[in-house]
PDB file of N, H, CA, C and O in Angstrom:
ATOM      1  N   UNK A   1     -28.312 -84.880  45.823  1.00  0.00           N
ATOM      2  CA  UNK A   1     -27.178 -84.306  45.510  1.00  0.00           C
ATOM      3  C   UNK A   1     -27.313 -83.623  44.306  1.00  0.00           C
ATOM      4  O   UNK A   1     -27.681 -84.167  43.264  1.00  0.00           O
ATOM      5  N   UNK A   2     -26.933 -82.072  44.454  1.00  0.00           N
ATOM      6  H   UNK A   2     -26.634 -81.630  45.300  1.00  0.00           H
ATOM      7  CA  UNK A   2     -27.332 -80.833  43.286  1.00  0.00           C
ATOM      8  C   UNK A   2     -26.728 -81.090  42.037  1.00  0.00           C
ATOM      9  O   UNK A   2     -25.696 -81.737  41.859  1.00  0.00           O
ATOM     10  N   UNK A   3     -27.177 -80.742  41.491  1.00  0.00           N
ATOM     11  H   UNK A   3     -28.015 -80.217  41.636  1.00  0.00           H
ATOM     12  CA  UNK A   3     -26.026 -80.454  39.969  1.00  0.00           C
ATOM     13  C   UNK A   3     -26.434 -79.692  39.481  1.00  0.00           C
ATOM     14  O   UNK A   3     -27.590 -79.269  39.446  1.00  0.00           O
ATOM     15  N   UNK A   4     -24.669 -79.091  38.562  1.00  0.00           N
ATOM     16  H   UNK A   4     -23.730 -79.436  38.591  1.00  0.00           H
ATOM     17  CA  UNK A   4     -25.283 -78.114  38.123  1.00  0.00           C
ATOM     18  C   UNK A   4     -24.085 -78.179  36.678  1.00  0.00           C
ATOM     19  O   UNK A   4     -22.861 -78.043  36.649  1.00  0.00           O
ATOM     20  N   UNK A   5     -24.873 -78.389  35.833  1.00  0.00           N
ATOM     21  H   UNK A   5     -25.866 -78.500  35.857  1.00  0.00           H
ATOM     22  CA  UNK A   5     -24.471 -79.003  34.053  1.00  0.00           C
ATOM     23  C   UNK A   5     -22.964 -77.450  33.926  1.00  0.00           C
ATOM     24  O   UNK A   5     -22.762 -76.267  34.204  1.00  0.00           O
ATOM     25  N   UNK A   6     -22.266 -78.794  33.243  1.00  0.00           N
ATOM     26  H   UNK A   6     -22.431 -79.755  33.017  1.00  0.00           H
ATOM     27  CA  UNK A   6     -20.706 -77.480  32.794  1.00  0.00           C
ATOM     28  C   UNK A   6     -20.591 -77.799  31.656  1.00  0.00           C
ATOM     29  O   UNK A   6     -19.933 -77.158  30.836  1.00  0.00           O
ATOM     30  N   UNK A   7     -21.223 -78.860  31.416  1.00  0.00           N
ATOM     31  H   UNK A   7     -21.757 -79.381  32.082  1.00  0.00           H
ATOM     32  CA  UNK A   7     -21.180 -79.036  29.697  1.00  0.00           C
ATOM     33  C   UNK A   7     -22.063 -80.474  29.549  1.00  0.00           C
ATOM     34  O   UNK A   7     -22.640 -81.265  30.295  1.00  0.00           O
ATOM     35  N   UNK A   8     -21.673 -80.222  27.458  1.00  0.00           N
ATOM     36  H   UNK A   8     -21.204 -79.579  26.852  1.00  0.00           H
ATOM     37  CA  UNK A   8     -22.583 -80.462  27.006  1.00  0.00           C
ATOM     38  C   UNK A   8     -24.153 -80.529  26.563  1.00  0.00           C
ATOM     39  O   UNK A   8     -24.748 -80.470  27.639  1.00  0.00           O
ATOM     40  N   UNK A   9     -24.781 -80.590  25.887  1.00  0.00           N
ATOM     41  H   UNK A   9     -24.297 -80.638  25.013  1.00  0.00           H
ATOM     42  CA  UNK A   9     -26.714 -80.464  25.595  1.00  0.00           C
ATOM     43  C   UNK A   9     -26.322 -79.530  24.518  1.00  0.00           C
ATOM     44  O   UNK A   9     -25.126 -79.470  24.235  1.00  0.00           O
ATOM     45  N   UNK A  10     -26.949 -78.984  24.045  1.00  0.00           N
ATOM     46  H   UNK A  10     -27.921 -79.033  24.275  1.00  0.00           H
ATOM     47  CA  UNK A  10     -27.430 -78.821  22.533  1.00  0.00           C
ATOM     48  C   UNK A  10     -27.759 -79.600  21.407  1.00  0.00           C
ATOM     49  O   UNK A  10     -27.625 -79.276  20.228  1.00  0.00           O
ATOM     50  N   UNK A  11     -28.239 -80.749  21.906  1.00  0.00           N
ATOM     51  H   UNK A  11     -28.347 -81.012  22.864  1.00  0.00           H
ATOM     52  CA  UNK A  11     -29.410 -81.877  20.611  1.00  0.00           C
ATOM     53  C   UNK A  11     -30.228 -81.542  21.446  1.00  0.00           C
ATOM     54  O   UNK A  11     -30.170 -81.378  22.665  1.00  0.00           O
ATOM     55  N   UNK A  12     -31.670 -81.374  20.067  1.00  0.00           N
ATOM     56  H   UNK A  12     -31.717 -81.508  19.077  1.00  0.00           H
ATOM     57  CA  UNK A  12     -33.139 -80.833  20.507  1.00  0.00           C
ATOM     58  C   UNK A  12     -33.953 -81.740  20.269  1.00  0.00           C
ATOM     59  O   UNK A  12     -35.059 -81.600  19.746  1.00  0.00           O
ATOM     60  N   UNK A  13     -33.281 -83.077  20.772  1.00  0.00           N
ATOM     61  H   UNK A  13     -32.383 -83.190  21.197  1.00  0.00           H
ATOM     62  CA  UNK A  13     -33.867 -84.601  20.903  1.00  0.00           C
ATOM     63  C   UNK A  13     -34.093 -85.192  22.191  1.00  0.00           C
ATOM     64  O   UNK A  13     -33.844 -86.397  22.143  1.00  0.00           O
ATOM     65  N   UNK A  14     -34.482 -84.796  23.361  1.00  0.00           N
ATOM     66  H   UNK A  14     -34.684 -83.818  23.401  1.00  0.00           H
ATOM     67  CA  UNK A  14     -34.212 -85.739  24.380  1.00  0.00           C
ATOM     68  C   UNK A  14     -32.966 -85.872  24.785  1.00  0.00           C
ATOM     69  O   UNK A  14     -32.286 -85.231  23.984  1.00  0.00           O
ATOM     70  N   UNK A  15     -32.128 -86.466  25.779  1.00  0.00           N
ATOM     71  H   UNK A  15     -32.680 -86.986  26.429  1.00  0.00           H
ATOM     72  CA  UNK A  15     -30.986 -86.188  26.623  1.00  0.00           C
ATOM     73  C   UNK A  15     -30.166 -86.497  25.934  1.00  0.00           C
ATOM     74  O   UNK A  15     -30.347 -87.449  25.174  1.00  0.00           O
ATOM     75  N   UNK A  16     -28.843 -85.728  25.957  1.00  0.00           N
ATOM     76  H   UNK A  16     -28.696 -84.955  26.574  1.00  0.00           H
ATOM     77  CA  UNK A  16     -27.804 -86.125  25.569  1.00  0.00           C
ATOM     78  C   UNK A  16     -26.520 -86.123  26.249  1.00  0.00           C
ATOM     79  O   UNK A  16     -26.650 -85.343  27.193  1.00  0.00           O
ATOM     80  N   UNK A  17     -25.554 -86.519  26.243  1.00  0.00           N
ATOM     81  H   UNK A  17     -25.449 -87.152  25.476  1.00  0.00           H
ATOM     82  CA  UNK A  17     -24.185 -86.978  26.960  1.00  0.00           C
ATOM     83  C   UNK A  17     -23.918 -85.008  27.331  1.00  0.00           C
ATOM     84  O   UNK A  17     -23.919 -84.139  26.459  1.00  0.00           O
ATOM     85  N   UNK A  18     -23.747 -84.806  28.630  1.00  0.00           N
ATOM     86  H   UNK A  18     -23.746 -85.511  29.339  1.00  0.00           H
ATOM     87  CA  UNK A  18     -23.274 -83.802  29.464  1.00  0.00           C
ATOM     88  C   UNK A  18     -22.414 -84.361  30.725  1.00  0.00           C
ATOM     89  O   UNK A  18     -22.317 -85.551  31.027  1.00  0.00           O
ATOM     90  N   UNK A  19     -21.758 -83.173  31.458  1.00  0.00           N
ATOM     91  H   UNK A  19     -21.836 -82.207  31.212  1.00  0.00           H
ATOM     92  CA  UNK A  19     -21.305 -83.081  32.228  1.00  0.00           C
ATOM     93  C   UNK A  19     -21.611 -82.291  33.232  1.00  0.00           C
ATOM     94  O   UNK A  19     -21.999 -81.182  32.865  1.00  0.00           O
ATOM     95  N   UNK A  20     -21.571 -82.492  34.560  1.00  0.00           N
ATOM     96  H   UNK A  20     -21.257 -83.393  34.858  1.00  0.00           H
ATOM     97  CA  UNK A  20     -21.934 -82.370  35.237  1.00  0.00           C
ATOM     98  C   UNK A  20     -20.887 -82.059  37.032  1.00  0.00           C
ATOM     99  O   UNK A  20     -20.198 -82.976  37.478  1.00  0.00           O
ATOM    100  N   UNK A  21     -20.981 -80.777  37.727  1.00  0.00           N
ATOM    101  H   UNK A  21     -21.540 -80.032  37.364  1.00  0.00           H
ATOM    102  CA  UNK A  21     -20.573 -80.490  38.631  1.00  0.00           C
ATOM    103  C   UNK A  21     -21.432 -80.916  39.646  1.00  0.00           C
ATOM    104  O   UNK A  21     -22.639 -80.959  39.410  1.00  0.00           O
ATOM    105  N   UNK A  22     -20.805 -81.376  41.214  1.00  0.00           N
ATOM    106  H   UNK A  22     -19.824 -81.341  41.406  1.00  0.00           H
ATOM    107  CA  UNK A  22     -22.072 -81.565  42.310  1.00  0.00           C
ATOM    108  C   UNK A  22     -21.559 -80.844  43.296  1.00  0.00           C
ATOM    109  O   UNK A  22     -20.438 -80.347  43.406  1.00  0.00           O
ATOM    110  N   UNK A  23     -22.630 -80.827  44.124  1.00  0.00           N
ATOM    111  H   UNK A  23     -23.541 -81.231  44.035  1.00  0.00           H
ATOM    112  CA  UNK A  23     -22.608 -79.304  45.046  1.00  0.00           C
ATOM    113  C   UNK A  23     -21.020 -80.082  46.257  1.00  0.00           C
ATOM    114  O   UNK A  23     -20.590 -79.417  47.199  1.00  0.00           O
ATOM    115  N   UNK A  24     -20.441 -81.502  45.901  1.00  0.00           N
ATOM    116  H   UNK A  24     -20.791 -82.042  45.135  1.00  0.00           H
ATOM    117  CA  UNK A  24     -19.218 -81.821  46.573  1.00  0.00           C
ATOM    118  C   UNK A  24     -18.079 -81.215  45.690  1.00  0.00           C
ATOM    119  O   UNK A  24     -17.128 -81.017  46.445  1.00  0.00           O
ATOM    120  N   UNK A  25     -17.831 -80.914  44.679  1.00  0.00           N
ATOM    121  H   UNK A  25     -18.604 -81.075  44.065  1.00  0.00           H
ATOM    122  CA  UNK A  25     -16.948 -81.079  44.052  1.00  0.00           C
ATOM    123  C   UNK A  25     -16.784 -81.945  43.111  1.00  0.00           C
ATOM    124  O   UNK A  25     -16.027 -81.556  42.222  1.00  0.00           O
ATOM    125  N   UNK A  26     -17.210 -82.962  42.985  1.00  0.00           N
ATOM    126  H   UNK A  26     -17.825 -83.277  43.708  1.00  0.00           H
ATOM    127  CA  UNK A  26     -16.847 -83.901  42.384  1.00  0.00           C
ATOM    128  C   UNK A  26     -17.973 -83.792  40.747  1.00  0.00           C
ATOM    129  O   UNK A  26     -18.818 -82.906  40.614  1.00  0.00           O
ATOM    130  N   UNK A  27     -17.812 -84.457  40.098  1.00  0.00           N
ATOM    131  H   UNK A  27     -17.125 -85.176  40.206  1.00  0.00           H
ATOM    132  CA  UNK A  27     -18.137 -84.415  38.469  1.00  0.00           C
ATOM    133  C   UNK A  27     -18.951 -85.883  37.979  1.00  0.00           C
ATOM    134  O   UNK A  27     -18.647 -87.046  38.246  1.00  0.00           O
ATOM    135  N   UNK A  28     -19.958 -85.412  37.263  1.00  0.00           N
ATOM    136  H   UNK A  28     -20.205 -84.467  37.046  1.00  0.00           H
ATOM    137  CA  UNK A  28     -20.613 -86.898  37.268  1.00  0.00           C
ATOM    138  C   UNK A  28     -20.882 -86.788  35.410  1.00  0.00           C
ATOM    139  O   UNK A  28     -21.433 -85.832  34.864  1.00  0.00           O
ATOM    140  N   UNK A  29     -20.579 -87.469  35.013  1.00  0.00           N
ATOM    141  H   UNK A  29     -20.131 -88.246  35.456  1.00  0.00           H
ATOM    142  CA  UNK A  29     -20.750 -87.772  33.515  1.00  0.00           C
ATOM    143  C   UNK A  29     -21.899 -88.535  33.105  1.00  0.00           C
ATOM    144  O   UNK A  29     -22.045 -89.715  33.425  1.00  0.00           O
ATOM    145  N   UNK A  30     -22.968 -87.689  32.186  1.00  0.00           N
ATOM    146  H   UNK A  30     -22.850 -86.730  31.926  1.00  0.00           H
ATOM    147  CA  UNK A  30     -23.898 -88.436  31.183  1.00  0.00           C
ATOM    148  C   UNK A  30     -23.415 -89.135  30.203  1.00  0.00           C
ATOM    149  O   UNK A  30     -22.699 -88.397  29.526  1.00  0.00           O
ATOM    150  N   UNK A  31     -23.463 -90.660  29.604  1.00  0.00           N
ATOM    151  H   UNK A  31     -24.044 -91.260  30.154  1.00  0.00           H
ATOM    152  CA  UNK A  31     -23.214 -90.863  28.619  1.00  0.00           C
ATOM    153  C   UNK A  31     -23.825 -91.948  27.797  1.00  0.00           C
ATOM    154  O   UNK A  31     -24.917 -92.328  28.221  1.00  0.00           O
ATOM    155  N   UNK A  32     -23.376 -92.541  26.714  1.00  0.00           N
ATOM    156  H   UNK A  32     -22.490 -92.232  26.370  1.00  0.00           H
ATOM    157  CA  UNK A  32     -23.933 -93.819  26.684  1.00  0.00           C
ATOM    158  C   UNK A  32     -23.048 -95.198  27.098  1.00  0.00           C
ATOM    159  O   UNK A  32     -21.839 -95.298  26.892  1.00  0.00           O
ATOM    160  N   UNK A  33     -23.905 -96.267  27.737  1.00  0.00           N
ATOM    161  H   UNK A  33     -24.887 -96.186  27.905  1.00  0.00           H
ATOM    162  CA  UNK A  33     -23.627 -97.353  28.304  1.00  0.00           C
ATOM    163  C   UNK A  33     -22.360 -97.794  27.537  1.00  0.00           C
ATOM    164  O   UNK A  33     -22.449 -97.839  26.310  1.00  0.00           O
ATOM    165  N   UNK A  34     -21.468 -98.047  27.988  1.00  0.00           N
ATOM    166  H   UNK A  34     -21.397 -98.011  28.984  1.00  0.00           H
ATOM    167  CA  UNK A  34     -19.932 -99.126  27.217  1.00  0.00           C
ATOM    168  C   UNK A  34     -20.348-100.444  28.492  1.00  0.00           C
ATOM    169  O   UNK A  34     -20.569-100.446  29.703  1.00  0.00           O
ATOM    170  N   UNK A  35     -20.283-101.569  27.284  1.00  0.00           N
ATOM    171  H   UNK A  35     -20.104-101.568  26.300  1.00  0.00           H
ATOM    172  CA  UNK A  35     -19.728-102.560  27.910  1.00  0.00           C
ATOM    173  C   UNK A  35     -18.836-103.035  28.292  1.00  0.00           C
ATOM    174  O   UNK A  35     -18.240-103.634  27.397  1.00  0.00           O
ATOM    175  N   UNK A  36     -18.176-103.123  29.650  1.00  0.00           N
ATOM    176  H   UNK A  36     -18.660-102.636  30.377  1.00  0.00           H
ATOM    177  CA  UNK A  36     -17.126-103.036  29.670  1.00  0.00           C
ATOM    178  C   UNK A  36     -16.650-104.266  29.485  1.00  0.00           C
ATOM    179  O   UNK A  36     -15.458-104.177  29.190  1.00  0.00           O
ATOM    180  N   UNK A  37     -17.029-105.418  29.519  1.00  0.00           N
ATOM    181  H   UNK A  37     -17.997-105.490  29.759  1.00  0.00           H
ATOM    182  CA  UNK A  37     -16.263-107.283  29.228  1.00  0.00           C
ATOM    183  C   UNK A  37     -15.549-106.765  27.970  1.00  0.00           C
ATOM    184  O   UNK A  37     -14.332-106.883  27.832  1.00  0.00           O
ATOM    185  N   UNK A  38     -16.592-106.007  26.776  1.00  0.00           N
ATOM    186  H   UNK A  38     -17.581-105.910  26.888  1.00  0.00           H
ATOM    187  CA  UNK A  38     -16.425-105.825  25.242  1.00  0.00           C
ATOM    188  C   UNK A  38     -15.060-105.004  25.600  1.00  0.00           C
ATOM    189  O   UNK A  38     -14.143-105.491  24.939  1.00  0.00           O
ATOM    190  N   UNK A  39     -14.679-104.093  26.294  1.00  0.00           N
ATOM    191  H   UNK A  39     -15.423-103.698  26.832  1.00  0.00           H
ATOM    192  CA  UNK A  39     -13.892-102.952  26.155  1.00  0.00           C
ATOM    193  C   UNK A  39     -12.626-103.255  27.125  1.00  0.00           C
ATOM    194  O   UNK A  39     -11.962-102.368  27.660  1.00  0.00           O
ATOM    195  N   UNK A  40     -12.368-104.831  27.287  1.00  0.00           N
ATOM    196  H   UNK A  40     -12.908-105.552  26.852  1.00  0.00           H
ATOM    197  CA  UNK A  40     -11.389-105.218  27.941  1.00  0.00           C
ATOM    198  C   UNK A  40     -11.398-104.053  29.610  1.00  0.00           C
ATOM    199  O   UNK A  40     -10.277-103.988  30.114  1.00  0.00           O
ATOM    200  N   UNK A  41     -12.541-103.214  30.396  1.00  0.00           N
ATOM    201  H   UNK A  41     -13.452-103.267  29.986  1.00  0.00           H
ATOM    202  CA  UNK A  41     -11.773-102.840  31.707  1.00  0.00           C
ATOM    203  C   UNK A  41     -13.123-103.773  32.309  1.00  0.00           C
ATOM    204  O   UNK A  41     -14.103-104.416  31.933  1.00  0.00           O
ATOM    205  N   UNK A  42     -12.485-103.390  33.356  1.00  0.00           N
ATOM    206  H   UNK A  42     -11.688-102.868  33.661  1.00  0.00           H
ATOM    207  CA  UNK A  42     -12.046-104.706  34.818  1.00  0.00           C
ATOM    208  C   UNK A  42     -12.710-103.297  35.708  1.00  0.00           C
ATOM    209  O   UNK A  42     -12.194-102.328  36.263  1.00  0.00           O
ATOM    210  N   UNK A  43     -14.052-103.752  35.510  1.00  0.00           N
ATOM    211  H   UNK A  43     -14.472-104.539  35.059  1.00  0.00           H
ATOM    212  CA  UNK A  43     -14.980-102.938  36.557  1.00  0.00           C
ATOM    213  C   UNK A  43     -15.534-103.011  37.847  1.00  0.00           C
ATOM    214  O   UNK A  43     -16.703-102.648  37.716  1.00  0.00           O
ATOM    215  N   UNK A  44     -15.357-103.233  38.792  1.00  0.00           N
ATOM    216  H   UNK A  44     -14.407-103.527  38.898  1.00  0.00           H
ATOM    217  CA  UNK A  44     -15.547-103.380  40.188  1.00  0.00           C
ATOM    218  C   UNK A  44     -17.170-103.023  39.804  1.00  0.00           C
ATOM    219  O   UNK A  44     -17.618-102.346  38.878  1.00  0.00           O
ATOM    220  N   UNK A  45     -17.808-103.696  40.805  1.00  0.00           N
ATOM    221  H   UNK A  45     -17.445-104.247  41.557  1.00  0.00           H
ATOM    222  CA  UNK A  45     -19.329-103.884  41.125  1.00  0.00           C
ATOM    223  C   UNK A  45     -19.729-101.901  42.209  1.00  0.00           C
ATOM    224  O   UNK A  45     -19.333-101.464  43.289  1.00  0.00           O
ATOM    225  N   UNK A  46     -20.256-101.577  41.584  1.00  0.00           N
ATOM    226  H   UNK A  46     -20.577-101.932  40.706  1.00  0.00           H
ATOM    227  CA  UNK A  46     -20.890-100.096  41.944  1.00  0.00           C
ATOM    228  C   UNK A  46     -20.521 -99.698  40.920  1.00  0.00           C
ATOM    229  O   UNK A  46     -21.429 -98.960  40.538  1.00  0.00           O
ATOM    230  N   UNK A  47     -19.498 -99.704  39.953  1.00  0.00           N
ATOM    231  H   UNK A  47     -18.760-100.303  40.263  1.00  0.00           H
ATOM    232  CA  UNK A  47     -18.638 -98.794  38.651  1.00  0.00           C
ATOM    233  C   UNK A  47     -19.292 -98.857  37.324  1.00  0.00           C
ATOM    234  O   UNK A  47     -19.551 -99.945  36.811  1.00  0.00           O
ATOM    235  N   UNK A  48     -19.562 -97.760  36.765  1.00  0.00           N
ATOM    236  H   UNK A  48     -19.352 -96.875  37.182  1.00  0.00           H
ATOM    237  CA  UNK A  48     -19.669 -98.265  34.949  1.00  0.00           C
ATOM    238  C   UNK A  48     -19.323 -97.594  34.246  1.00  0.00           C
ATOM    239  O   UNK A  48     -19.798 -96.483  34.479  1.00  0.00           O
ATOM    240  N   UNK A  49     -18.867 -97.600  33.639  1.00  0.00           N
ATOM    241  H   UNK A  49     -18.482 -98.503  33.449  1.00  0.00           H
ATOM    242  CA  UNK A  49     -18.659 -96.830  31.676  1.00  0.00           C
ATOM    243  C   UNK A  49     -19.541 -96.227  31.284  1.00  0.00           C
ATOM    244  O   UNK A  49     -20.685 -96.665  31.157  1.00  0.00           O
ATOM    245  N   UNK A  50     -19.159 -95.084  31.014  1.00  0.00           N
ATOM    246  H   UNK A  50     -18.230 -94.728  31.117  1.00  0.00           H
ATOM    247  CA  UNK A  50     -19.746 -94.001  29.822  1.00  0.00           C
ATOM    248  C   UNK A  50     -19.028 -93.688  28.965  1.00  0.00           C
ATOM    249  O   UNK A  50     -17.821 -93.519  29.138  1.00  0.00           O
ATOM    250  N   UNK A  51     -19.920 -93.478  27.319  1.00  0.00           N
ATOM    251  H   UNK A  51     -20.901 -93.615  27.179  1.00  0.00           H
ATOM    252  CA  UNK A  51     -19.095 -92.583  26.121  1.00  0.00           C
ATOM    253  C   UNK A  51     -19.102 -91.544  26.123  1.00  0.00           C
ATOM    254  O   UNK A  51     -19.445 -91.287  27.276  1.00  0.00           O
ATOM    255  N   UNK A  52     -18.944 -90.536  25.570  1.00  0.00           N
ATOM    256  H   UNK A  52     -18.664 -90.744  24.632  1.00  0.00           H
ATOM    257  CA  UNK A  52     -19.328 -89.265  25.242  1.00  0.00           C
ATOM    258  C   UNK A  52     -18.338 -88.756  24.004  1.00  0.00           C
ATOM    259  O   UNK A  52     -17.491 -89.470  23.466  1.00  0.00           O
ATOM    260  N   UNK A  53     -18.495 -87.991  23.817  1.00  0.00           N
ATOM    261  H   UNK A  53     -19.183 -87.411  24.254  1.00  0.00           H
ATOM    262  CA  UNK A  53     -17.506 -86.986  22.934  1.00  0.00           C
ATOM    263  C   UNK A  53     -16.720 -86.225  23.017  1.00  0.00           C
ATOM    264  O   UNK A  53     -17.163 -85.238  23.606  1.00  0.00           O
ATOM    265  N   UNK A  54     -16.057 -86.156  22.830  1.00  0.00           N
ATOM    266  H   UNK A  54     -15.697 -86.957  22.353  1.00  0.00           H
ATOM    267  CA  UNK A  54     -14.497 -85.648  23.224  1.00  0.00           C
ATOM    268  C   UNK A  54     -15.166 -83.947  23.247  1.00  0.00           C
ATOM    269  O   UNK A  54     -15.146 -83.249  24.261  1.00  0.00           O
ATOM    270  N   UNK A  55     -15.544 -83.651  22.361  1.00  0.00           N
ATOM    271  H   UNK A  55     -15.561 -84.218  21.537  1.00  0.00           H
ATOM    272  CA  UNK A  55     -16.211 -81.794  22.403  1.00  0.00           C
ATOM    273  C   UNK A  55     -16.769 -81.680  23.976  1.00  0.00           C
ATOM    274  O   UNK A  55     -16.411 -80.778  24.734  1.00  0.00           O
ATOM    275  N   UNK A  56     -17.545 -82.560  24.279  1.00  0.00           N
ATOM    276  H   UNK A  56     -17.836 -83.292  23.664  1.00  0.00           H
ATOM    277  CA  UNK A  56     -18.505 -82.170  25.626  1.00  0.00           C
ATOM    278  C   UNK A  56     -17.240 -82.191  26.630  1.00  0.00           C
ATOM    279  O   UNK A  56     -17.322 -81.431  27.595  1.00  0.00           O
ATOM    280  N   UNK A  57     -16.379 -82.780  26.536  1.00  0.00           N
ATOM    281  H   UNK A  57     -16.312 -83.398  25.752  1.00  0.00           H
ATOM    282  CA  UNK A  57     -15.490 -82.756  27.799  1.00  0.00           C
ATOM    283  C   UNK A  57     -14.183 -81.749  28.249  1.00  0.00           C
ATOM    284  O   UNK A  57     -13.518 -81.647  29.280  1.00  0.00           O
ATOM    285  N   UNK A  58     -14.167 -80.675  26.182  1.00  0.00           N
ATOM    286  H   UNK A  58     -14.707 -80.758  25.344  1.00  0.00           H
ATOM    287  CA  UNK A  58     -13.394 -79.820  26.044  1.00  0.00           C
ATOM    288  C   UNK A  58     -14.412 -78.639  26.742  1.00  0.00           C
ATOM    289  O   UNK A  58     -14.504 -78.195  27.886  1.00  0.00           O
ATOM    290  N   UNK A  59     -14.776 -78.499  26.093  1.00  0.00           N
ATOM    291  H   UNK A  59     -14.702 -78.860  25.164  1.00  0.00           H
ATOM    292  CA  UNK A  59     -16.073 -76.991  26.199  1.00  0.00           C
ATOM    293  C   UNK A  59     -16.273 -77.244  27.966  1.00  0.00           C
ATOM    294  O   UNK A  59     -16.654 -76.247  28.580  1.00  0.00           O
ATOM    295  N   UNK A  60     -16.037 -78.497  28.764  1.00  0.00           N
ATOM    296  H   UNK A  60     -15.728 -79.306  28.265  1.00  0.00           H
ATOM    297  CA  UNK A  60     -17.279 -78.283  30.104  1.00  0.00           C
ATOM    298  C   UNK A  60     -15.528 -77.660  31.163  1.00  0.00           C
ATOM    299  O   UNK A  60     -15.616 -76.920  32.143  1.00  0.00           O
ATOM    300  N   UNK A  61     -14.295 -78.146  30.671  1.00  0.00           N
ATOM    301  H   UNK A  61     -14.224 -78.747  29.875  1.00  0.00           H
ATOM    302  CA  UNK A  61     -13.359 -77.972  31.112  1.00  0.00           C
ATOM    303  C   UNK A  61     -12.195 -76.383  30.277  1.00  0.00           C
ATOM    304  O   UNK A  61     -11.023 -76.056  30.463  1.00  0.00           O
ATOM    305  N   UNK A  62     -12.853 -76.044  29.752  1.00  0.00           N
ATOM    306  H   UNK A  62     -13.805 -76.310  29.601  1.00  0.00           H
ATOM    307  CA  UNK A  62     -12.122 -75.311  28.907  1.00  0.00           C
ATOM    308  C   UNK A  62     -12.888 -73.639  29.047  1.00  0.00           C
ATOM    309  O   UNK A  62     -12.502 -72.687  28.369  1.00  0.00           O
ATOM    310  N   UNK A  63     -13.935 -73.567  29.989  1.00  0.00           N
ATOM    311  H   UNK A  63     -14.249 -74.340  30.540  1.00  0.00           H
ATOM    312  CA  UNK A  63     -14.455 -72.250  30.313  1.00  0.00           C
ATOM    313  C   UNK A  63     -14.127 -71.087  30.818  1.00  0.00           C
ATOM    314  O   UNK A  63     -14.968 -70.192  30.903  1.00  0.00           O
TER     315      UNK A  63
END
């Protein structure tokens, strides 16, 4: 899968939350793991939840 970063970055000390567009036109989000049970989410097998700062999505989709 080929990814093109469309939002995020900017921190100078390692991997940061980010938003990517795939070659298939889908979106991949890199963020901090969220415990689905503690958050009250009912995540099916194969799915996960991540948390990212709001500004990263705003920058990604207001280009």
